[in-house]
Structure formats: structure tokens, C-alpha cells
C-alpha positions as CSV (number, residue, x, y, z in Angstrom):
1,M,-0.1,0.1,0.1
2,R,1.5,3.4,-1.0
3,S,2.0,5.8,2.0
4,D,-0.6,8.2,0.7
5,D,-3.3,5.8,0.8
6,L,-2.3,4.6,4.0
7,E,-2.5,7.7,5.3
8,D,-5.8,8.5,4.0
9,L,-7.2,5.7,5.6
10,Q,-5.9,6.8,8.7
11,V,-7.4,10.1,8.3
12,Q,-10.9,8.8,7.4
13,A,-10.5,5.9,10.1
14,R,-10.2,9.0,12.6
15,R,-13.0,11.4,10.8
16,R,-15.4,8.0,11.3
17,N,-14.6,7.8,14.9
18,E,-15.0,11.4,15.8
19,M,-18.3,11.2,14.1
20,V,-19.6,8.3,16.1
21,D,-18.3,10.0,19.5
22,E,-19.8,13.6,18.3
23,Q,-22.5,12.7,16.7
24,I,-24.0,9.4,17.6
25,V,-23.1,8.5,21.3
26,A,-23.3,12.3,22.4
27,R,-26.9,11.9,21.2
28,G,-27.9,8.7,23.2
29,V,-27.3,5.8,20.8
30,S,-26.0,2.9,22.9
31,D,-26.2,-0.1,21.5
32,P,-22.7,-1.2,21.2
33,R,-22.9,-3.5,18.4
34,V,-24.6,-0.6,16.2
35,I,-21.7,1.8,17.5
36,A,-18.8,-0.9,16.6
37,A,-20.4,-1.1,12.9
38,L,-20.2,2.8,12.3
39,R,-17.0,2.7,13.0
40,V,-15.9,0.1,10.6
41,V,-18.2,0.9,7.6
42,P,-16.5,3.1,5.5
43,R,-19.1,6.0,4.7
44,H,-16.6,7.8,2.7
45,E,-16.5,4.7,0.3
46,L,-20.5,4.9,-0.1
47,V,-21.2,8.7,-1.2
48,P,-20.3,10.3,-4.6
49,S,-16.8,11.1,-5.2
50,A,-17.6,15.2,-5.0
51,C,-19.2,14.4,-1.2
52,R,-16.2,12.4,-0.1
53,D,-14.8,15.1,2.0
54,L,-18.3,15.6,3.7
55,A,-19.0,12.0,4.4
56,Y,-18.8,12.2,8.5
57,E,-20.3,15.7,8.4
58,D,-23.6,16.1,10.5
59,G,-25.8,16.0,7.6
60,P,-27.8,14.2,4.8
61,L,-25.7,14.2,1.1
62,S,-27.3,14.6,-2.5
63,L,-27.0,11.4,-4.1
64,G,-28.0,13.2,-7.3
65,L,-31.0,12.2,-9.3
66,G,-33.2,13.8,-6.4
67,Q,-31.9,11.3,-3.8
68,T,-30.3,11.6,-0.6
69,I,-28.1,9.8,2.0
70,S,-29.5,10.5,5.7
71,Q,-27.2,11.8,8.4
72,P,-25.2,9.5,10.3
73,Y,-27.2,10.0,13.6
74,V,-30.4,9.1,11.6
75,V,-28.9,5.8,10.2
76,A,-28.0,5.0,13.5
77,V,-31.1,5.5,15.2
78,M,-32.6,3.3,12.4
79,T,-30.2,0.6,12.9
80,E,-30.5,0.8,16.5
81,R,-34.3,0.6,16.4
82,A,-34.3,-2.3,14.2
83,E,-33.2,-4.4,17.2
84,L,-30.9,-6.8,14.8
85,A,-29.5,-9.8,16.0
86,P,-26.8,-11.9,13.9
87,G,-28.6,-14.3,11.2
88,S,-31.8,-11.8,11.2
89,R,-33.8,-11.5,8.2
90,V,-34.0,-7.6,7.0
91,L,-35.8,-6.1,4.2
92,E,-34.3,-2.5,3.0
93,V,-36.7,-0.5,1.0
94,G,-34.5,2.4,-0.9
95,T,-30.7,0.9,-1.6
96,G,-29.6,4.7,-1.8
97,S,-25.6,4.7,-1.7
98,G,-25.8,1.4,0.0
99,Y,-24.7,2.9,3.5
100,Q,-27.7,1.4,5.3
101,T,-27.1,-1.4,3.6
102,A,-23.6,-2.0,4.7
103,M,-24.3,-1.3,8.2
104,L,-27.1,-4.2,8.2
105,C,-24.5,-6.6,6.5
106,T,-22.0,-5.7,9.3
107,L,-24.5,-6.5,12.0
108,G,-24.6,-10.2,10.6
109,A,-28.1,-9.5,9.2
110,D,-29.4,-11.3,5.8
111,V,-30.1,-8.4,4.0
112,W,-32.3,-8.0,1.0
113,S,-32.7,-4.7,-0.3
114,I,-34.6,-2.8,-2.9
115,E,-33.9,0.3,-5.2
116,I,-36.7,1.9,-7.8
117,I,-34.2,4.3,-9.4
118,E,-31.9,2.1,-12.0
119,P,-28.7,4.1,-11.8
120,L,-28.5,4.2,-8.0
121,A,-29.1,0.5,-7.9
122,A,-26.5,-0.2,-10.3
123,L,-23.5,1.9,-8.3
124,A,-25.0,0.7,-4.8
125,S,-24.3,-2.9,-6.4
126,E,-21.1,-2.0,-7.7
127,H,-20.0,-0.2,-4.3
128,L,-21.1,-2.7,-2.0
129,D,-19.5,-5.7,-4.1
130,R,-16.3,-3.9,-4.0
131,L,-16.5,-3.2,-0.5
132,G,-17.3,-6.9,0.2
133,Y,-20.9,-6.8,1.5
134,N,-23.2,-9.6,0.1
135,P,-26.8,-8.1,0.4
136,H,-29.7,-9.7,-2.0
137,L,-30.5,-6.9,-4.1
138,R,-33.3,-6.1,-6.4
139,L,-34.3,-3.3,-8.8
140,G,-38.0,-2.5,-8.2
141,D,-40.9,-1.0,-6.2
142,G,-40.6,-1.2,-2.8
143,W,-43.9,-0.4,-1.8
144,A,-44.8,-4.3,-2.6
145,G,-42.0,-5.5,-0.5
146,W,-40.1,-8.8,-1.2
147,P,-42.9,-11.4,-0.7
148,E,-41.1,-14.5,-1.7
149,A,-38.2,-13.5,0.9
150,A,-40.6,-12.8,3.7
151,P,-41.4,-13.0,6.7
152,F,-38.8,-10.4,7.9
153,D,-37.3,-9.8,11.6
154,A,-37.0,-6.2,10.7
155,I,-37.6,-3.9,7.5
156,V,-36.0,-0.4,7.3
157,V,-37.7,2.0,4.9
158,T,-35.4,5.1,3.6
159,A,-38.0,7.3,1.9
160,A,-41.2,8.4,3.1
161,P,-44.6,7.0,2.0
162,S,-47.6,9.3,3.0
163,I,-49.0,6.2,5.1
164,V,-47.4,3.0,5.7
165,P,-47.3,0.2,3.1
166,P,-49.7,-2.1,4.2
167,S,-47.5,-4.9,2.1
168,L,-44.9,-4.5,4.4
169,V,-46.5,-4.8,7.7
170,E,-47.8,-7.8,6.2
171,Q,-44.3,-9.1,5.5
172,L,-43.3,-9.0,9.5
173,A,-42.4,-11.8,11.2
174,P,-44.1,-12.4,14.7
175,G,-42.3,-9.6,16.8
176,G,-40.9,-8.0,13.8
177,R,-40.0,-4.3,13.6
178,L,-40.9,-1.7,10.7
179,V,-38.8,1.4,11.1
180,I,-40.0,4.2,8.4
181,P,-40.7,7.6,8.1
182,V,-44.2,8.6,7.3
183,G,-45.9,11.5,6.2
184,V,-46.1,14.5,3.4
185,G,-44.2,17.7,4.6
186,H,-44.4,16.9,8.1
187,Q,-42.7,13.2,8.3
188,I,-42.4,11.1,11.5
189,L,-39.9,8.6,12.2
190,Q,-42.2,5.5,13.1
191,V,-41.1,2.1,14.3
192,L,-43.9,-0.6,14.0
193,R,-44.1,-3.8,15.9
194,A,-45.9,-7.0,15.2
195,G,-47.1,-8.0,18.7
196,D,-49.4,-10.9,20.0
197,H,-52.2,-8.2,19.8
198,G,-51.6,-6.9,16.4
199,I,-49.5,-3.9,15.6
200,T,-48.4,-1.0,17.8
201,T,-47.1,2.0,16.3
202,E,-44.0,4.4,18.3
203,P,-43.5,7.7,17.0
204,I,-39.5,8.6,17.6
205,F,-39.0,12.0,15.9
206,P,-39.5,14.5,13.0
207,V,-37.7,13.7,10.2
208,R,-37.2,14.7,6.4
209,F,-36.6,12.2,4.2
210,V,-37.2,12.2,0.0
211,P,-40.8,11.1,-0.7
212,M,-41.5,7.2,-1.6
213,T,-42.0,7.0,-5.3
214,G,-43.6,4.0,-7.4
215,H,-46.7,2.9,-9.1
216,A,-49.0,2.7,-5.9
217,L,-48.4,6.1,-5.1
218,T,-49.1,7.8,-8.2
């Protein structure tokens, strides 16, 4: 490895640890496995090259095509609230840059991820493969979920529908968690849980995600 490449790796690792300490742990995210994953997943490798120097800053970044990658804190909270154990079956709706996908894979989950925008799906697949992550990827409309792979222990949605898609709720395993931003204009991050007595919903905090697109919403 060239000395300048090694130096860059060290710089990025330092910036990544500063991000975790200052943006994540300081705000109350406490799951040690989520924190450990945040310290190793190379976010700077999963954003557009023009945004590489901003990869560990406290804010969303543009992916082009009207899409964004969420700020690290929001990714951390959504990942923590998914409550993943090694081997958990997880559906991600909205592969985007692949960063959330990489986080789920790093936690040992078996990940199915759907992206509706073809250029993003192709780029995420290329990046995830290069970095050694092996999720199941599909180009398509996430509103319908991935029925043939259901049920899922957790579903993480990275775009905001106006209502919770019933198909996603139906694909939760008993005790499964659906982490999803919901709303038009005013959005709330919610966690839905499939319990013995039906679905319970817990609001987390206001968020701002790109709207979910797809034929069911047009």
C-alpha cells in the first residue's frame, strides 16, 4: 500500500471515530454493536466522490437524481431501533448509496434490499460488491416489499410514504419491527411492531426524507 493511501485510511478512520463520538454516542445511541459497525463501515466509500470530504459531517448528502443519503445520526437511530441480531432477516426499502445496507450487513443480518432508481441500484451494487458486502439486491418498487423472501425480522425504509404500506406490515415476522418515516411535508420516524395483539406504533422524532415513489403512490 502506498504511503498516501495509508495516510488517507488513517484520516478517514479518525474522522469516522469522531463522527461516532460526537454525533452518535453523544446523542444517546447506545447499542454497542451499532456503534461498532459505525466505526468500521467506510461511509466515504459509499457517497458520491464530490461529497467524499463531507461523508462524516452531521448532515444528509445528495446522491443526485433527487435522492439523498441520511445524516449518520438518523442511520444510527434507525439501525438501533431495528433491533438486529446476527442472522436476522432484514428488508431494506431504498438501497440508495448502499450505506444503510452495509450497516445492516455488518451487524450480521441477512439483507434483502430494493431500489427503484436504476442508476442508484447499479452504483450501490458496484460499491457493495467492491467492499465485500453480499446483500440480496433487487431493482423494483419497494411498496410491495419482497413477498417471496418474507417474513422479515425487521424492515427499514429509507424514503417516506404518505401512509405505511400495508404490504410491508404483512411481511413482518411475529415480533418484527418496521422502521419507517411517514408523512407528506411533516414526517415522523415510526417503529411498528408485530405483537401478539396486533401492530403497535411508536413515534420517534420528526425527520425529512425524500418521498417514496412507485406505482402505488402515483
